[in-house]
Each structure stands twice: as structure tokens, then as C-alpha cells.
N, C-alpha and C positions, 0 to 999 in steps of 0.2 A: 961699217956695215954696208952691204950692197943691197939696195932695195929691188924687189922683184920687178922686172920690166917687160915681161912678155906682152907683146901686142900693143905697147904704149909708145907712140912716136914722140919725137922732139925732146928727148932727154939730153941733159948736159951733165958732165961730170963735175962734181963739186965736193971737195973734202972727202974724197974716196967713197962717194956714194952717188947714186943716180938721183938727179933732181929733175922733175918735169914741170910742165906748165902749171899744174894745180898747186904744187908745193911752192913754186915761185910766187904765184898769186897770193897764197895764204901767208907767206913770209911777209909780204908788204902789208897785208891786212892786220896781221898780229902786231907789227911794230907801230902801225899808224892808228888803228882804231880800237881793237878789242883784244885784250890780253887774256880773255876767258876762253879763247879758242884753243882746243887741245887736239892736235892732229893725231889721229889713230894710225897704227901700223897698216900697211896695205892689205886689202882683201886678197884672197886667193881664188883660183878658178872654181873650187868647190863652193865657196860662199856665194859667188856670183851666180853660178848654176842653180844653187838653191833658191835664190830670189826669183830667177826666171821661171823655174819649174813650179814653185809654190804659187806665184802670182799669175802664171800663164802668159807672161809678156816678155819678149826679148828686150833687154836694156838698150837704150840708145848708146852709141859709141862714146859720146861726151861723158855720160854718167859712168860707163865702164872704165874709161881712162882715169877718171877721178878716183874710183874705187880701187883701181890697181896701184894708185899712188898713195891713197889714204882711205881707210874704211870709215868715212865720215869725219866731221870736224869737232864732234863733242858739243856742239852748240846749235847749229842750224841744219847742216846736211846730215842726214841719217846714215848710220852704219847699215850693212846688209841685214843684220838681225833686226834693227829698228824698222827698216823698210818692210820686211815681211810682217812684223808685228802690227805696225800702223796700217798698212794697206789691208791686211786681213780684218783688222778691227773695223775700219770704216766701211769696208765692203759688206760687213755683216750687220750694219745699222739698218733698221727698217723704218726709221722716222724721217728719212730724207729720200730724195730721188737717188737712184742707184749711183754709187761712186766708183764703179769698176771702169768708168770711162777715163779715169786719170790714174797714172802711176806716180804715186807720191814719193819724193826723194828728200824733202826738207820740211821743217815746221818752224813756226815762230814762237813756240812755247806757250801760246795762248789758245791752242786748239785749231788754228788755221794751218793748212798744209799746202805745199807747192808741188805741182806735178806736171808731167807731160800728158797730152791727150793720147789715149790708146783705144784700139778696138780689138775685139776678140779675134777677128780674122787676120789682121795684118800688124798688130802690135802698135808701137809708137808711131803716131801719124807724122809728127814734125818736131822741130826743136823748141817751139813756143812753150812757155811755162805759164800755167794758170794757178791761181790760188783758190782753194776752196775755203770760203768763209762759213764757218760752222754755225754762227748765230742765225743766218738767214738762208743757208744752203745755196749760196751764190758761188758760181765759178767765174772768176774774173781774170782776164788776161793781164799778166804783170810784166813779162820780160820776153825778149826775142829768143833767148836760149839760157842754158844753165849758168854759164859764166856771167851773163848780164844779171841774172837773178841773184847770184852770190854777191856781186859788186853792189847792186842796188840795196840788198838787205844790210850789208855791213856799212853802207854809207847812209843808212836811214832814209832811203828813198822809196821803200815799200814796207 
């Protein structure tokens, strides 16, 4: 099977399919730490456009590349559908400070979410990742980028 590769750099051919940075990273994580990870099939342009249009934010390149290789990991990183659902849900909460300043792409399963800082005018500000702690409504810097976040999460460092 040939995986969709539009706009995703750094692919290598492996067993008659394209394998990119994120699948390689997850292959190592699955064998080493967590066999609960279930890599979803790649997202398509319509799914990615739906996230951007619904949330009003352009996705950062790093997240778009991951989604084009796999539409979430079934454990930590959200699928496009989950991104829309979670972001719309938390943006509608009125018991916290507004949460539309973060574009959430992952969650720890306990109600805390990881996201990129965003503004309505220019979208994603940078690659840093913050965690929203729902118990205290804190936004805490956790990682320098999405790859760092994934590695730290699966190595029990965040």
C-alpha cells in the first residue's frame, strides 16, 4: 500500500510504502514503550482543511506533516475529528479563562490537553507546546516542539 505523501518531506521507501519521520518515530516508541499505540491511516486534505476552517487557525507544518502520515496515534495525539471536538468543547467552557489561545493536538487522558499558542490574527505563534491543566486552569510550557512533546510523553517525562 502506498501512503499519501503530498507536501510531506523526508520520506523513505520501506516495504513498498512510504514511511516518514513520524512513522519512524512511532515505530521506535511502539517497540520500546507502549504497545497501546494504534497508528491511524493518514488524514486527507479535506480533513485537515476542516480542522483549520472549523477552528479558525492554520495548522503548523509539524502537525500537518504528522497528520498526513497518520491521523493521530489512538492514544495521545488526536485525530482531526478529535481535534475539532476537543477544541470546540474547551472553547465553549465558561468556567475558565478563554482557551482559544491554544490549538490542542493531544491529551493525557485525564482532562489535560497539549497545544500550540495561537492568536486570531496570525494563527500559530511558534512551535512551543503548552499543557492546559484543567484542575487549576493553568497553561504550562512543556516542550520546545511537537516531537519533543511526543517523546517526553511516551518516556514519562511530562
